ROSEBA-942858 format. One record per residue (C-alpha): y, x, z; chain. Coordinates in steps of 0.02 Angstrom, whole numbers, plus 50000, padded with zeros to 5 digits. Last residue first. Layout:
N
@v = Y | u = X | w = Z | chain = A
...
***
This chain:
448
@v = 44621 | u = 54082 | w = 54311 | chain = A
@v = 44571 | u = 53975 | w = 54176 | chain = A
@v = 44590 | u = 53807 | w = 54251 | chain = A
@v = 44775 | u = 53864 | w = 54284 | chain = A
@v = 44796 | u = 53921 | w = 54133 | chain = A
@v = 44750 | u = 53739 | w = 54059 | chain = A
@v = 44867 | u = 53646 | w = 54187 | chain = A
@v = 45011 | u = 53777 | w = 54130 | chain = A
@v = 44974 | u = 53734 | w = 53960 | chain = A
@v = 44975 | u = 53532 | w = 53996 | chain = A
@v = 45133 | u = 53574 | w = 54086 | chain = A
@v = 45216 | u = 53666 | w = 53921 | chain = A
@v = 45153 | u = 53531 | w = 53815 | chain = A
@v = 45247 | u = 53399 | w = 53910 | chain = A
@v = 45409 | u = 53501 | w = 53934 | chain = A
@v = 45391 | u = 53482 | w = 53734 | chain = A
@v = 45376 | u = 53311 | w = 53729 | chain = A
@v = 45517 | u = 53297 | w = 53867 | chain = A
@v = 45606 | u = 53415 | w = 53727 | chain = A
@v = 45581 | u = 53302 | w = 53582 | chain = A
@v = 45633 | u = 53142 | w = 53644 | chain = A
@v = 45589 | u = 52965 | w = 53572 | chain = A
@v = 45411 | u = 52935 | w = 53559 | chain = A
@v = 45366 | u = 53055 | w = 53707 | chain = A
@v = 45482 | u = 52960 | w = 53802 | chain = A
@v = 45428 | u = 52779 | w = 53763 | chain = A
@v = 45257 | u = 52872 | w = 53828 | chain = A
@v = 45319 | u = 52923 | w = 54011 | chain = A
@v = 45410 | u = 52739 | w = 54028 | chain = A
@v = 45218 | u = 52646 | w = 53978 | chain = A
@v = 45137 | u = 52768 | w = 54095 | chain = A
@v = 45261 | u = 52768 | w = 54247 | chain = A
@v = 45269 | u = 52570 | w = 54206 | chain = A
@v = 45054 | u = 52580 | w = 54240 | chain = A
@v = 45077 | u = 52674 | w = 54398 | chain = A
@v = 45186 | u = 52576 | w = 54466 | chain = A
@v = 45077 | u = 52411 | w = 54433 | chain = A
@v = 44958 | u = 52481 | w = 54525 | chain = A
@v = 45025 | u = 52505 | w = 54685 | chain = A
@v = 45118 | u = 52658 | w = 54765 | chain = A
@v = 45045 | u = 52767 | w = 54908 | chain = A
@v = 45136 | u = 52905 | w = 54920 | chain = A
@v = 45103 | u = 52984 | w = 54721 | chain = A
@v = 44901 | u = 53018 | w = 54777 | chain = A
@v = 44896 | u = 52817 | w = 54795 | chain = A
@v = 44991 | u = 52773 | w = 54645 | chain = A
@v = 44828 | u = 52859 | w = 54561 | chain = A
@v = 44673 | u = 52790 | w = 54673 | chain = A
@v = 44762 | u = 52617 | w = 54613 | chain = A
@v = 44782 | u = 52656 | w = 54438 | chain = A
@v = 44606 | u = 52728 | w = 54445 | chain = A
@v = 44531 | u = 52902 | w = 54448 | chain = A
@v = 44462 | u = 52968 | w = 54281 | chain = A
@v = 44577 | u = 53115 | w = 54273 | chain = A
@v = 44673 | u = 53218 | w = 54114 | chain = A
@v = 44762 | u = 53067 | w = 54035 | chain = A
@v = 44771 | u = 52965 | w = 54185 | chain = A
@v = 44817 | u = 53093 | w = 54321 | chain = A
@v = 44944 | u = 53174 | w = 54171 | chain = A
@v = 45025 | u = 53016 | w = 54167 | chain = A
@v = 45053 | u = 53007 | w = 54360 | chain = A
@v = 45125 | u = 53156 | w = 54363 | chain = A
@v = 45272 | u = 53123 | w = 54219 | chain = A
@v = 45298 | u = 52967 | w = 54341 | chain = A
@v = 45335 | u = 53073 | w = 54462 | chain = A
@v = 45443 | u = 53216 | w = 54366 | chain = A
@v = 45551 | u = 53079 | w = 54313 | chain = A
@v = 45576 | u = 52985 | w = 54454 | chain = A
@v = 45626 | u = 53146 | w = 54563 | chain = A
@v = 45782 | u = 53212 | w = 54459 | chain = A
@v = 45804 | u = 53033 | w = 54411 | chain = A
@v = 45852 | u = 52969 | w = 54614 | chain = A
@v = 45729 | u = 52843 | w = 54660 | chain = A
@v = 45684 | u = 52910 | w = 54813 | chain = A
@v = 45525 | u = 52836 | w = 54902 | chain = A
@v = 45434 | u = 52988 | w = 54944 | chain = A
@v = 45295 | u = 53078 | w = 54877 | chain = A
@v = 45383 | u = 53171 | w = 54750 | chain = A
@v = 45509 | u = 53219 | w = 54877 | chain = A
@v = 45381 | u = 53296 | w = 54986 | chain = A
@v = 45307 | u = 53387 | w = 54852 | chain = A
@v = 45458 | u = 53474 | w = 54842 | chain = A
@v = 45519 | u = 53490 | w = 54655 | chain = A
@v = 45565 | u = 53667 | w = 54575 | chain = A
@v = 45529 | u = 53546 | w = 54387 | chain = A
@v = 45389 | u = 53637 | w = 54346 | chain = A
@v = 45335 | u = 53715 | w = 54520 | chain = A
@v = 45317 | u = 53542 | w = 54598 | chain = A
@v = 45236 | u = 53477 | w = 54426 | chain = A
@v = 45103 | u = 53614 | w = 54417 | chain = A
@v = 45072 | u = 53605 | w = 54598 | chain = A
@v = 45061 | u = 53403 | w = 54589 | chain = A
@v = 44933 | u = 53418 | w = 54445 | chain = A
@v = 44828 | u = 53527 | w = 54496 | chain = A
@v = 44810 | u = 53428 | w = 54658 | chain = A
@v = 44758 | u = 53297 | w = 54555 | chain = A
@v = 44622 | u = 53369 | w = 54486 | chain = A
@v = 44609 | u = 53458 | w = 54316 | chain = A
@v = 44473 | u = 53442 | w = 54199 | chain = A
@v = 44531 | u = 53550 | w = 54027 | chain = A
@v = 44714 | u = 53542 | w = 53940 | chain = A
@v = 44748 | u = 53634 | w = 53775 | chain = A
@v = 44809 | u = 53801 | w = 53710 | chain = A
@v = 44774 | u = 53955 | w = 53636 | chain = A
@v = 44901 | u = 54055 | w = 53518 | chain = A
@v = 44983 | u = 54101 | w = 53687 | chain = A
@v = 45167 | u = 54176 | w = 53644 | chain = A
@v = 45183 | u = 54367 | w = 53626 | chain = A
@v = 45362 | u = 54374 | w = 53542 | chain = A
@v = 45428 | u = 54222 | w = 53516 | chain = A
@v = 45599 | u = 54230 | w = 53515 | chain = A
@v = 45600 | u = 54435 | w = 53505 | chain = A
@v = 45507 | u = 54448 | w = 53348 | chain = A
@v = 45583 | u = 54293 | w = 53276 | chain = A
@v = 45751 | u = 54362 | w = 53311 | chain = A
@v = 45730 | u = 54519 | w = 53243 | chain = A
@v = 45642 | u = 54442 | w = 53087 | chain = A
@v = 45810 | u = 54344 | w = 53063 | chain = A
@v = 45870 | u = 54164 | w = 53089 | chain = A
@v = 46068 | u = 54157 | w = 53048 | chain = A
@v = 46190 | u = 54185 | w = 53185 | chain = A
@v = 46314 | u = 54082 | w = 53279 | chain = A
@v = 46191 | u = 54137 | w = 53442 | chain = A
@v = 46203 | u = 53957 | w = 53513 | chain = A
@v = 46152 | u = 53894 | w = 53329 | chain = A
@v = 46044 | u = 54051 | w = 53292 | chain = A
@v = 45961 | u = 54029 | w = 53483 | chain = A
@v = 45937 | u = 53822 | w = 53456 | chain = A
@v = 45853 | u = 53855 | w = 53265 | chain = A
@v = 45753 | u = 53983 | w = 53310 | chain = A
@v = 45689 | u = 53874 | w = 53465 | chain = A
@v = 45655 | u = 53707 | w = 53360 | chain = A
@v = 45543 | u = 53857 | w = 53230 | chain = A
@v = 45440 | u = 53888 | w = 53349 | chain = A
@v = 45396 | u = 53727 | w = 53436 | chain = A
@v = 45368 | u = 53661 | w = 53241 | chain = A
@v = 45216 | u = 53826 | w = 53260 | chain = A
@v = 45173 | u = 53792 | w = 53415 | chain = A
@v = 45153 | u = 53585 | w = 53364 | chain = A
@v = 45040 | u = 53663 | w = 53211 | chain = A
@v = 44893 | u = 53706 | w = 53323 | chain = A
@v = 44803 | u = 53859 | w = 53381 | chain = A
@v = 44877 | u = 54011 | w = 53261 | chain = A
@v = 45046 | u = 54080 | w = 53312 | chain = A
@v = 45088 | u = 54253 | w = 53297 | chain = A
@v = 45045 | u = 54269 | w = 53119 | chain = A
@v = 45114 | u = 54120 | w = 53050 | chain = A
@v = 45281 | u = 54142 | w = 53133 | chain = A
@v = 45303 | u = 54319 | w = 53060 | chain = A
@v = 45252 | u = 54238 | w = 52885 | chain = A
@v = 45391 | u = 54115 | w = 52908 | chain = A
@v = 45496 | u = 54243 | w = 52975 | chain = A
@v = 45458 | u = 54359 | w = 52817 | chain = A
@v = 45486 | u = 54215 | w = 52699 | chain = A
@v = 45677 | u = 54180 | w = 52782 | chain = A
@v = 45673 | u = 53989 | w = 52850 | chain = A
@v = 45854 | u = 53904 | w = 52820 | chain = A
@v = 45838 | u = 53752 | w = 52926 | chain = A
@v = 45880 | u = 53577 | w = 52853 | chain = A
@v = 45754 | u = 53496 | w = 52995 | chain = A
@v = 45634 | u = 53435 | w = 52844 | chain = A
@v = 45651 | u = 53608 | w = 52769 | chain = A
@v = 45589 | u = 53687 | w = 52921 | chain = A
@v = 45448 | u = 53582 | w = 52921 | chain = A
@v = 45373 | u = 53604 | w = 52774 | chain = A
@v = 45423 | u = 53803 | w = 52756 | chain = A
@v = 45326 | u = 53828 | w = 52948 | chain = A
@v = 45167 | u = 53704 | w = 52873 | chain = A
@v = 45167 | u = 53831 | w = 52706 | chain = A
@v = 45153 | u = 53977 | w = 52834 | chain = A
@v = 45012 | u = 53883 | w = 52913 | chain = A
@v = 44926 | u = 53848 | w = 52770 | chain = A
@v = 44903 | u = 54026 | w = 52698 | chain = A
@v = 44877 | u = 54088 | w = 52872 | chain = A
@v = 44715 | u = 53962 | w = 52914 | chain = A
@v = 44733 | u = 53794 | w = 52971 | chain = A
@v = 44624 | u = 53739 | w = 53125 | chain = A
@v = 44500 | u = 53615 | w = 53091 | chain = A
@v = 44533 | u = 53420 | w = 53051 | chain = A
@v = 44342 | u = 53324 | w = 53047 | chain = A
@v = 44319 | u = 53168 | w = 52948 | chain = A
@v = 44189 | u = 53042 | w = 53006 | chain = A
@v = 44197 | u = 52911 | w = 52887 | chain = A
@v = 44124 | u = 52737 | w = 52914 | chain = A
@v = 43960 | u = 52687 | w = 53009 | chain = A
@v = 43997 | u = 52822 | w = 53146 | chain = A
@v = 44113 | u = 52742 | w = 53268 | chain = A
@v = 44007 | u = 52577 | w = 53292 | chain = A
@v = 43842 | u = 52676 | w = 53315 | chain = A
@v = 43945 | u = 52781 | w = 53445 | chain = A
@v = 44034 | u = 52609 | w = 53516 | chain = A
@v = 43837 | u = 52548 | w = 53539 | chain = A
@v = 43790 | u = 52713 | w = 53610 | chain = A
@v = 43935 | u = 52676 | w = 53770 | chain = A
@v = 44066 | u = 52838 | w = 53782 | chain = A
@v = 44015 | u = 52932 | w = 53948 | chain = A
@v = 44087 | u = 53121 | w = 53846 | chain = A
@v = 44144 | u = 53097 | w = 53690 | chain = A
@v = 44014 | u = 53215 | w = 53583 | chain = A
@v = 43942 | u = 53074 | w = 53467 | chain = A
@v = 44081 | u = 53019 | w = 53422 | chain = A
@v = 44176 | u = 53186 | w = 53374 | chain = A
@v = 44292 | u = 53255 | w = 53454 | chain = A
@v = 44485 | u = 53293 | w = 53496 | chain = A
@v = 44493 | u = 53094 | w = 53423 | chain = A
@v = 44567 | u = 52978 | w = 53319 | chain = A
@v = 44550 | u = 52821 | w = 53254 | chain = A
@v = 44577 | u = 52716 | w = 53073 | chain = A
@v = 44519 | u = 52524 | w = 53080 | chain = A
@v = 44548 | u = 52404 | w = 52923 | chain = A
@v = 44501 | u = 52224 | w = 52906 | chain = A
@v = 44334 | u = 52175 | w = 52842 | chain = A
@v = 44327 | u = 52021 | w = 52946 | chain = A
@v = 44168 | u = 52083 | w = 53008 | chain = A
@v = 44248 | u = 52266 | w = 53055 | chain = A
@v = 44395 | u = 52191 | w = 53136 | chain = A
@v = 44289 | u = 52076 | w = 53238 | chain = A
@v = 44164 | u = 52201 | w = 53292 | chain = A
@v = 44308 | u = 52320 | w = 53341 | chain = A
@v = 44384 | u = 52206 | w = 53452 | chain = A
@v = 44198 | u = 52140 | w = 53533 | chain = A
@v = 44203 | u = 52344 | w = 53558 | chain = A
@v = 44364 | u = 52378 | w = 53623 | chain = A
@v = 44348 | u = 52260 | w = 53767 | chain = A
@v = 44173 | u = 52322 | w = 53824 | chain = A
@v = 44265 | u = 52497 | w = 53810 | chain = A
@v = 44402 | u = 52440 | w = 53929 | chain = A
@v = 44283 | u = 52376 | w = 54060 | chain = A
@v = 44195 | u = 52533 | w = 54061 | chain = A
@v = 44335 | u = 52648 | w = 54056 | chain = A
@v = 44201 | u = 52794 | w = 54063 | chain = A
@v = 44267 | u = 52878 | w = 53898 | chain = A
@v = 44415 | u = 52787 | w = 53829 | chain = A
@v = 44539 | u = 52919 | w = 53797 | chain = A
@v = 44410 | u = 52987 | w = 53668 | chain = A
@v = 44511 | u = 52854 | w = 53553 | chain = A
@v = 44656 | u = 52980 | w = 53561 | chain = A
@v = 44767 | u = 52866 | w = 53408 | chain = A
@v = 44717 | u = 52694 | w = 53384 | chain = A
@v = 44756 | u = 52632 | w = 53196 | chain = A
@v = 44721 | u = 52425 | w = 53174 | chain = A
@v = 44711 | u = 52356 | w = 52992 | chain = A
@v = 44739 | u = 52183 | w = 52961 | chain = A
@v = 44786 | u = 52140 | w = 53116 | chain = A
@v = 44746 | u = 51959 | w = 53206 | chain = A
@v = 44595 | u = 52018 | w = 53333 | chain = A
@v = 44725 | u = 52146 | w = 53440 | chain = A
@v = 44834 | u = 51995 | w = 53460 | chain = A
@v = 44707 | u = 51872 | w = 53466 | chain = A
@v = 44643 | u = 51971 | w = 53601 | chain = A
@v = 44783 | u = 51992 | w = 53717 | chain = A
@v = 44841 | u = 51826 | w = 53708 | chain = A
@v = 44697 | u = 51780 | w = 53751 | chain = A
@v = 44687 | u = 51908 | w = 53912 | chain = A
@v = 44825 | u = 51833 | w = 53991 | chain = A
@v = 44799 | u = 51801 | w = 54179 | chain = A
@v = 44922 | u = 51934 | w = 54198 | chain = A
@v = 44825 | u = 52066 | w = 54296 | chain = A
@v = 44704 | u = 52068 | w = 54141 | chain = A
@v = 44831 | u = 52075 | w = 54040 | chain = A
@v = 44911 | u = 52225 | w = 54116 | chain = A
@v = 44769 | u = 52299 | w = 54139 | chain = A
@v = 44721 | u = 52275 | w = 53917 | chain = A
@v = 44905 | u = 52320 | w = 53884 | chain = A
@v = 44879 | u = 52483 | w = 53966 | chain = A
@v = 44705 | u = 52524 | w = 53893 | chain = A
@v = 44785 | u = 52501 | w = 53713 | chain = A
@v = 44921 | u = 52608 | w = 53765 | chain = A
@v = 44810 | u = 52750 | w = 53848 | chain = A
@v = 44712 | u = 52734 | w = 53659 | chain = A
@v = 44891 | u = 52751 | w = 53551 | chain = A
@v = 44933 | u = 52602 | w = 53467 | chain = A
@v = 44981 | u = 52600 | w = 53285 | chain = A
@v = 44972 | u = 52404 | w = 53243 | chain = A
@v = 44977 | u = 52344 | w = 53048 | chain = A
@v = 45000 | u = 52163 | w = 52990 | chain = A
@v = 45010 | u = 52132 | w = 52795 | chain = A
@v = 45158 | u = 52062 | w = 52732 | chain = A
@v = 45242 | u = 52216 | w = 52647 | chain = A
@v = 45075 | u = 52285 | w = 52570 | chain = A
@v = 45092 | u = 52441 | w = 52449 | chain = A
@v = 45263 | u = 52518 | w = 52609 | chain = A
@v = 45161 | u = 52446 | w = 52751 | chain = A
@v = 44995 | u = 52536 | w = 52686 | chain = A
@v = 45092 | u = 52721 | w = 52640 | chain = A
@v = 45169 | u = 52694 | w = 52821 | chain = A
@v = 45046 | u = 52654 | w = 52909 | chain = A
@v = 44911 | u = 52791 | w = 52840 | chain = A
@v = 45060 | u = 52924 | w = 52884 | chain = A
@v = 45040 | u = 52890 | w = 53048 | chain = A
@v = 44848 | u = 52905 | w = 53054 | chain = A
@v = 44888 | u = 53082 | w = 52967 | chain = A
@v = 45013 | u = 53137 | w = 53055 | chain = A
@v = 44922 | u = 53087 | w = 53227 | chain = A
@v = 44774 | u = 53199 | w = 53176 | chain = A
@v = 44884 | u = 53335 | w = 53104 | chain = A
@v = 44817 | u = 53496 | w = 53197 | chain = A
@v = 44909 | u = 53487 | w = 53375 | chain = A
@v = 44761 | u = 53484 | w = 53478 | chain = A
@v = 44596 | u = 53489 | w = 53412 | chain = A
@v = 44495 | u = 53401 | w = 53303 | chain = A
@v = 44435 | u = 53219 | w = 53242 | chain = A
@v = 44490 | u = 53083 | w = 53131 | chain = A
@v = 44368 | u = 52913 | w = 53115 | chain = A
@v = 44396 | u = 52796 | w = 52950 | chain = A
@v = 44288 | u = 52639 | w = 52995 | chain = A
@v = 44296 | u = 52586 | w = 52878 | chain = A
@v = 44318 | u = 52689 | w = 52698 | chain = A
@v = 44353 | u = 52659 | w = 52548 | chain = A
@v = 44352 | u = 52465 | w = 52549 | chain = A
@v = 44463 | u = 52384 | w = 52723 | chain = A
@v = 44617 | u = 52445 | w = 52650 | chain = A
@v = 44624 | u = 52528 | w = 52473 | chain = A
@v = 44791 | u = 52622 | w = 52465 | chain = A
@v = 44792 | u = 52671 | w = 52644 | chain = A
@v = 44607 | u = 52692 | w = 52652 | chain = A
@v = 44597 | u = 52828 | w = 52512 | chain = A
@v = 44727 | u = 52916 | w = 52563 | chain = A
@v = 44667 | u = 52936 | w = 52750 | chain = A
@v = 44522 | u = 52985 | w = 52656 | chain = A
@v = 44584 | u = 53123 | w = 52553 | chain = A
@v = 44678 | u = 53182 | w = 52709 | chain = A
@v = 44527 | u = 53205 | w = 52822 | chain = A
@v = 44424 | u = 53289 | w = 52647 | chain = A
@v = 44568 | u = 53409 | w = 52652 | chain = A
@v = 44614 | u = 53448 | w = 52824 | chain = A
@v = 44529 | u = 53622 | w = 52850 | chain = A
@v = 44541 | u = 53682 | w = 52652 | chain = A
@v = 44728 | u = 53661 | w = 52676 | chain = A
@v = 44840 | u = 53520 | w = 52635 | chain = A
@v = 45016 | u = 53526 | w = 52699 | chain = A
@v = 45082 | u = 53331 | w = 52762 | chain = A
@v = 45257 | u = 53298 | w = 52732 | chain = A
@v = 45235 | u = 53211 | w = 52583 | chain = A
@v = 45093 | u = 53111 | w = 52635 | chain = A
@v = 45198 | u = 53046 | w = 52800 | chain = A
@v = 45241 | u = 53070 | w = 52976 | chain = A
@v = 45429 | u = 53119 | w = 52993 | chain = A
@v = 45479 | u = 52947 | w = 52995 | chain = A
@v = 45396 | u = 52945 | w = 53165 | chain = A
@v = 45304 | u = 52763 | w = 53227 | chain = A
@v = 45349 | u = 52658 | w = 53344 | chain = A
@v = 45247 | u = 52518 | w = 53386 | chain = A
@v = 45327 | u = 52376 | w = 53530 | chain = A
@v = 45381 | u = 52267 | w = 53410 | chain = A
@v = 45285 | u = 52252 | w = 53283 | chain = A
@v = 45348 | u = 52298 | w = 53102 | chain = A
@v = 45335 | u = 52166 | w = 52979 | chain = A
@v = 45359 | u = 52254 | w = 52795 | chain = A
@v = 45530 | u = 52219 | w = 52687 | chain = A
@v = 45501 | u = 52208 | w = 52505 | chain = A
@v = 45550 | u = 52020 | w = 52472 | chain = A
@v = 45705 | u = 52000 | w = 52549 | chain = A
@v = 45712 | u = 51971 | w = 52753 | chain = A
@v = 45692 | u = 51813 | w = 52867 | chain = A
@v = 45467 | u = 51802 | w = 52855 | chain = A
@v = 45432 | u = 51959 | w = 52887 | chain = A
@v = 45520 | u = 51950 | w = 53042 | chain = A
@v = 45680 | u = 52027 | w = 53113 | chain = A
@v = 45682 | u = 52060 | w = 53285 | chain = A
@v = 45860 | u = 52134 | w = 53348 | chain = A
@v = 45871 | u = 52300 | w = 53449 | chain = A
@v = 46029 | u = 52364 | w = 53327 | chain = A
@v = 46133 | u = 52232 | w = 53306 | chain = A
@v = 46107 | u = 52146 | w = 53130 | chain = A
@v = 46238 | u = 52161 | w = 53002 | chain = A
@v = 46125 | u = 52136 | w = 52822 | chain = A
@v = 45957 | u = 52146 | w = 52874 | chain = A
@v = 45896 | u = 52156 | w = 52700 | chain = A
@v = 45963 | u = 52338 | w = 52674 | chain = A
@v = 45937 | u = 52381 | w = 52853 | chain = A
@v = 46051 | u = 52388 | w = 52995 | chain = A
@v = 46094 | u = 52523 | w = 53117 | chain = A
@v = 46246 | u = 52498 | w = 53245 | chain = A
@v = 46333 | u = 52644 | w = 53301 | chain = A
@v = 46481 | u = 52604 | w = 53456 | chain = A
@v = 46673 | u = 52657 | w = 53461 | chain = A
@v = 46781 | u = 52730 | w = 53592 | chain = A
@v = 46880 | u = 52819 | w = 53465 | chain = A
@v = 46928 | u = 52988 | w = 53417 | chain = A
@v = 46854 | u = 52976 | w = 53267 | chain = A
@v = 46740 | u = 53146 | w = 53271 | chain = A
@v = 46701 | u = 53135 | w = 53448 | chain = A
@v = 46661 | u = 52941 | w = 53469 | chain = A
@v = 46530 | u = 52932 | w = 53321 | chain = A
@v = 46455 | u = 53074 | w = 53379 | chain = A
@v = 46428 | u = 52995 | w = 53552 | chain = A
@v = 46375 | u = 52841 | w = 53469 | chain = A
@v = 46244 | u = 52918 | w = 53350 | chain = A
@v = 46175 | u = 53036 | w = 53483 | chain = A
@v = 46164 | u = 52827 | w = 53592 | chain = A
@v = 46079 | u = 52732 | w = 53439 | chain = A
@v = 45952 | u = 52869 | w = 53405 | chain = A
@v = 45797 | u = 52848 | w = 53470 | chain = A
@v = 45774 | u = 52655 | w = 53458 | chain = A
@v = 45875 | u = 52588 | w = 53340 | chain = A
@v = 45866 | u = 52752 | w = 53220 | chain = A
@v = 45651 | u = 52741 | w = 53223 | chain = A
@v = 45676 | u = 52561 | w = 53183 | chain = A
@v = 45766 | u = 52593 | w = 53022 | chain = A
@v = 45678 | u = 52752 | w = 52979 | chain = A
@v = 45509 | u = 52636 | w = 52978 | chain = A
@v = 45593 | u = 52502 | w = 52883 | chain = A
@v = 45678 | u = 52623 | w = 52732 | chain = A
@v = 45848 | u = 52563 | w = 52688 | chain = A
@v = 45962 | u = 52628 | w = 52784 | chain = A
@v = 46128 | u = 52565 | w = 52839 | chain = A
@v = 46250 | u = 52604 | w = 52966 | chain = A
@v = 46381 | u = 52513 | w = 53068 | chain = A
@v = 46489 | u = 52578 | w = 53151 | chain = A
@v = 46554 | u = 52453 | w = 53306 | chain = A
@v = 46717 | u = 52402 | w = 53373 | chain = A
@v = 46699 | u = 52244 | w = 53268 | chain = A
@v = 46666 | u = 52309 | w = 53115 | chain = A
@v = 46666 | u = 52486 | w = 53070 | chain = A
@v = 46632 | u = 52492 | w = 52893 | chain = A
@v = 46460 | u = 52543 | w = 52769 | chain = A
@v = 46431 | u = 52705 | w = 52826 | chain = A
@v = 46261 | u = 52745 | w = 52711 | chain = A
@v = 46112 | u = 52836 | w = 52785 | chain = A
@v = 46010 | u = 52956 | w = 52666 | chain = A
@v = 46060 | u = 53103 | w = 52712 | chain = A
@v = 45992 | u = 53074 | w = 52861 | chain = A
@v = 45808 | u = 53088 | w = 52757 | chain = A
@v = 45827 | u = 53293 | w = 52798 | chain = A
@v = 45807 | u = 53258 | w = 52974 | chain = A
@v = 45931 | u = 53288 | w = 53152 | chain = A
@v = 45852 | u = 53268 | w = 53309 | chain = A
@v = 45822 | u = 53459 | w = 53372 | chain = A
@v = 46002 | u = 53487 | w = 53315 | chain = A
@v = 46091 | u = 53370 | w = 53439 | chain = A
@v = 46284 | u = 53442 | w = 53452 | chain = A
@v = 46312 | u = 53544 | w = 53317 | chain = A
@v = 46169 | u = 53462 | w = 53162 | chain = A
@v = 46229 | u = 53287 | w = 53237 | chain = A
@v = 46420 | u = 53347 | w = 53215 | chain = A
@v = 46404 | u = 53370 | w = 53025 | chain = A
@v = 46294 | u = 53218 | w = 53025 | chain = A
@v = 46455 | u = 53120 | w = 53095 | chain = A
@v = 46594 | u = 53211 | w = 52984 | chain = A
@v = 46509 | u = 53150 | w = 52824 | chain = A
@v = 46459 | u = 52998 | w = 52852 | chain = A
@v = 46640 | u = 52960 | w = 52909 | chain = A
@v = 46680 | u = 53055 | w = 52748 | chain = A
@v = 46574 | u = 52937 | w = 52670 | chain = A
@v = 46666 | u = 52775 | w = 52755 | chain = A
@v = 46845 | u = 52809 | w = 52699 | chain = A
@v = 46951 | u = 52796 | w = 52898 | chain = A
***
């Protein structure tokens, strides 16, 4: 079979079977042949390669089997790695010049780069500072602290910094992680008696980028450890980049010494995008997904949804799904019908464990008794794990206390649940959308 035709057939089928997953940069892949029962697909960019290996292997394999009529799997390989199977770790020393070192447990979305970021009045300073930091790590602004509401582009900027810095400095050790990810690794190290390894890992990076640092609130032991990690990196002139939903001084129960250090560099705010910026965001997001959005539809979406960028992206995905289902183009009539009076404000507030249990059982149509039972069917374990994740994020209960609320489980089960949910958020867009809906539901329940 002709390799180029196989590529075209695979991409066309992906658009039909997995529309939300498809991206414009998929056009850059190359089918290099069928080897030992596997379709080998090559991509040059290391971040894109890792993303494909972690999140896209099964969908591509399903489609390859459909278009060839053969029982094939898909293996993604990089330019310098030859025919290395998906999931194999390739160190910076074993690949050719120009390849970046990407930590095994770090996943960055190829979507989140500076080219796809829409600059507006509300994010101009944060964007300029991010570009400067990515080009001159440890020299421009250190630390760089970006704050703003949910879904306004903080994560996009942080991951853009990582991608640009990795491209410019292939040998540089860069690590991006959520604050919850940092805390989970810390707790696992404490439990396993491996704090030395934990410290050696986090204090050896040339650039440490942590999302949602406000989650350190009330975590006294973790704050203590992060304080020393911060000091070590800062004194070595290593770049530190942090994001938060509030400026340092407004993060509750954060130690004064941490507030002082967070403020010693540049603190930049990301504000809600204005109308013209929202229109540009809609068009940019649609283009990234190969979706044709008429100007009147982009204007309508930007008018109706003003809260955050995730809402705009969610509207695009919804219209894409309806368009494919009805086999019809996206129109203003369709947009008015499907988007309608969707809420323009969202954001989780302080909630209780009972609020979370109520929301989970309602959303998944699950029985509370099943949620708290020992049942391990996926239809129960996924809601249960998500409930634990929400409890960790929105309450101040310990891992042991959360486990107690969810059927008397121990802290290791809760840690596993948090890690599983974080991985699914990174790889499954629809799962991330479900979480947003649940958090909106929790927020609404607090306003009643």
